[in-house]
C-alpha positions as CSV (number, residue, x, y, z in Angstrom):
1,M,29.6,-11.1,10.4
2,S,32.5,-9.2,8.0
3,D,32.9,-5.6,7.6
4,I,30.8,-5.2,4.1
5,T,28.1,-7.6,5.9
6,Q,27.9,-4.8,8.9
7,Q,28.5,-1.9,6.3
8,K,25.4,-2.4,4.1
9,Q,23.1,-3.4,7.6
10,Q,23.8,0.0,8.5
11,L,22.8,1.2,5.1
12,R,19.4,-1.0,5.3
13,Q,18.9,1.0,8.3
14,Y,20.2,4.4,7.2
15,L,18.3,4.1,3.7
16,T,15.2,2.7,5.2
17,Q,14.8,5.9,7.2
18,Q,15.3,8.0,4.1
19,R,12.6,6.5,2.5
20,Q,10.1,6.6,5.4
21,Q,10.8,10.4,5.3
22,L,8.9,10.5,2.0
23,S,4.8,11.3,2.6
24,K,2.7,8.8,0.4
25,A,1.9,11.9,-1.5
26,D,5.4,12.3,-3.0
27,K,6.0,8.1,-3.2
28,Q,2.9,8.2,-5.9
29,A,4.0,11.2,-7.4
30,F,7.5,9.8,-8.1
31,S,6.3,6.2,-8.7
32,E,4.4,7.9,-11.7
33,Q,7.6,10.4,-12.9
34,I,9.4,7.6,-12.4
35,V,6.8,5.2,-14.6
36,Q,6.9,8.1,-17.1
37,H,10.8,7.9,-17.5
38,L,11.0,4.2,-18.3
39,L,8.3,3.8,-20.7
40,P,9.3,5.5,-23.6
41,Y,13.1,3.7,-22.1
42,L,11.1,0.3,-23.1
43,E,10.1,1.8,-26.6
44,R,13.1,3.1,-27.1
45,K,14.6,-0.1,-26.1
46,G,12.5,-2.5,-28.0
47,V,11.5,-4.5,-25.4
48,Q,9.3,-7.6,-25.6
49,Q,9.5,-9.2,-22.1
50,L,9.5,-7.3,-18.7
51,L,10.4,-8.9,-15.8
52,V,9.5,-6.3,-13.1
53,Y,8.8,-6.5,-9.3
54,N,5.4,-5.8,-7.4
55,A,5.7,-3.5,-5.4
56,L,5.4,-3.3,-1.8
57,P,3.6,-0.1,-0.2
58,F,7.2,1.9,0.3
59,E,9.0,0.8,-3.2
60,V,8.8,2.0,-6.5
61,N,4.8,1.5,-7.4
62,T,5.1,-0.8,-10.5
63,E,1.5,-1.3,-10.9
64,S,0.6,0.6,-14.0
65,L,3.2,-1.2,-16.0
66,L,1.7,-4.7,-15.5
67,S,-1.0,-3.8,-17.8
68,L,1.0,-3.0,-20.3
69,T,-0.4,-4.5,-23.6
70,S,2.9,-4.5,-26.4
71,I,4.9,-6.3,-23.9
72,E,5.0,-9.9,-22.5
73,C,5.1,-9.7,-18.2
74,F,6.0,-11.6,-16.2
75,V,6.4,-11.3,-11.9
76,P,8.2,-13.1,-9.5
77,R,7.3,-16.0,-7.5
78,M,8.8,-16.8,-4.3
79,L,9.8,-20.1,-3.8
80,Q,10.5,-22.5,-0.7
81,D,14.7,-21.9,-1.4
82,T,14.9,-18.7,-1.6
83,A,15.2,-18.8,-5.5
84,M,12.4,-17.3,-7.8
85,Q,10.9,-17.6,-11.1
86,W,8.8,-15.3,-13.1
87,I,5.1,-16.0,-14.3
88,K,3.7,-13.9,-17.4
89,V,0.9,-11.8,-15.9
90,D,-2.2,-10.3,-18.2
91,K,-5.4,-9.4,-17.1
92,S,-7.1,-12.4,-16.2
93,T,-4.3,-13.6,-13.8
94,S,-5.3,-14.3,-10.2
95,W,-3.2,-13.1,-7.8
96,V,-2.3,-14.6,-4.0
97,Q,-0.7,-13.1,-1.5
98,G,3.4,-14.7,-1.4
99,A,6.5,-13.9,0.5
100,F,7.3,-11.0,2.4
101,G,3.5,-9.9,1.8
102,V,4.1,-9.3,-1.6
103,L,0.9,-10.3,-4.5
104,E,1.8,-12.9,-6.5
105,P,0.6,-14.9,-9.6
106,E,-1.4,-17.6,-8.5
107,Q,-0.1,-19.7,-11.6
108,G,0.6,-18.7,-15.2
109,E,3.2,-19.3,-18.2
110,I,7.0,-19.3,-16.5
111,W,9.5,-17.5,-18.3
112,Q,11.8,-18.9,-19.8
113,P,15.6,-17.3,-21.8
114,S,14.4,-16.8,-25.9
115,A,15.8,-14.4,-28.3
116,Q,12.8,-11.6,-27.4
117,Q,14.2,-8.8,-26.1
118,S,14.3,-8.9,-22.6
119,M,14.4,-6.2,-19.4
120,I,14.7,-7.2,-15.7
121,V,13.1,-4.1,-13.3
122,C,14.5,-4.8,-9.4
123,P,13.7,-3.1,-6.6
124,L,16.0,-1.9,-4.1
125,L,16.7,-0.3,-1.1
126,G,19.7,1.5,-2.3
127,F,22.1,2.1,-5.3
128,D,25.0,4.2,-6.3
129,R,26.3,5.1,-10.2
130,Q,28.4,2.2,-10.8
131,G,25.4,0.5,-11.0
132,N,26.0,-1.1,-7.0
133,R,22.5,-2.3,-5.8
134,L,21.5,-2.8,-1.9
135,G,18.8,-4.9,-1.6
136,M,16.7,-6.1,1.3
137,G,19.5,-8.7,2.5
138,K,18.1,-11.9,0.8
139,G,19.5,-12.1,-2.3
140,Y,16.9,-13.6,-4.1
141,F,17.5,-11.0,-7.7
142,D,21.7,-11.5,-7.2
143,R,20.9,-15.1,-7.0
144,W,18.8,-15.7,-10.0
145,L,20.5,-12.8,-11.8
146,A,23.7,-14.9,-11.4
147,D,21.3,-18.0,-13.3
148,F,19.7,-16.0,-15.8
149,G,21.0,-12.9,-16.0
150,Q,23.1,-13.8,-19.2
151,Y,20.0,-13.7,-21.1
152,I,18.7,-10.7,-19.9
153,D,19.2,-7.7,-22.2
154,E,18.9,-4.8,-19.6
155,Q,19.2,-4.8,-15.8
156,V,17.7,-1.2,-14.6
157,G,16.6,-0.9,-10.8
158,L,14.0,1.8,-9.7
159,A,14.3,4.6,-6.7
160,F,13.7,7.4,-5.5
161,S,16.6,10.0,-5.8
162,C,16.9,9.8,-1.8
163,Q,18.0,6.1,-1.9
164,E,21.5,7.4,-3.9
165,L,24.9,7.0,-2.0
166,P,27.9,7.4,-3.0
167,N,29.0,4.2,-3.0
168,I,27.4,0.5,-2.1
169,P,29.9,-2.0,-0.2
170,V,29.5,-5.0,-2.9
171,E,30.2,-8.6,-2.2
172,Q,31.2,-11.1,-5.1
173,H,27.8,-12.3,-5.4
174,D,26.1,-9.1,-6.1
175,V,25.3,-8.6,-9.5
176,P,25.1,-4.8,-10.5
177,L,22.6,-2.9,-12.6
178,T,22.9,-1.5,-16.0
179,T,20.2,1.3,-15.5
180,I,18.5,3.1,-12.5
181,I,15.4,5.6,-13.0
182,T,14.3,7.2,-10.6
183,E,12.1,10.6,-10.2
184,K,15.2,13.0,-11.8
185,G,15.4,10.9,-14.8
186,I,17.3,7.7,-16.1
187,I,20.8,6.8,-14.8
188,H,23.0,5.0,-17.2
189,V,25.7,2.8,-15.7
190,Q,29.5,3.5,-16.9
């Protein structure tokens, strides 16, 4: 196991504990504040397509974003080979429990690169102000961004401020974010 892999595992344990110390009420309040920072940002950026994760109980809650009517929303569906595809969702979407207990769209239009202004919203376990993101370690988002990131106008991470670190160790395959939003506000990566 490489030094960086070992460092990341230790950071994941630490950050998981940090996040677990937040009460359910704090997670909900902070999630609402994060969404309130994100909504005007989407409008300012002219986002037409939003690729957004469906949150696990310990992540920033994104449920309210899935009902936006002025923007096409896409949610990931995990595939067998640790890949994912993004499915368009709306009020009529049928949901099934997928990988890791996350609700995924059962079927729907698959996101394709287009000329529309697009943004991906990524979950994360930790972040630094250089835009480095520490995920859960499966690599779904990094692999997808390596293939399709060139077609996405902005890559945003949503996190609670307790998930910030001075530096996240990075490997060649790690894809940085352009923006991070916490309950305290918007962090633009330099």
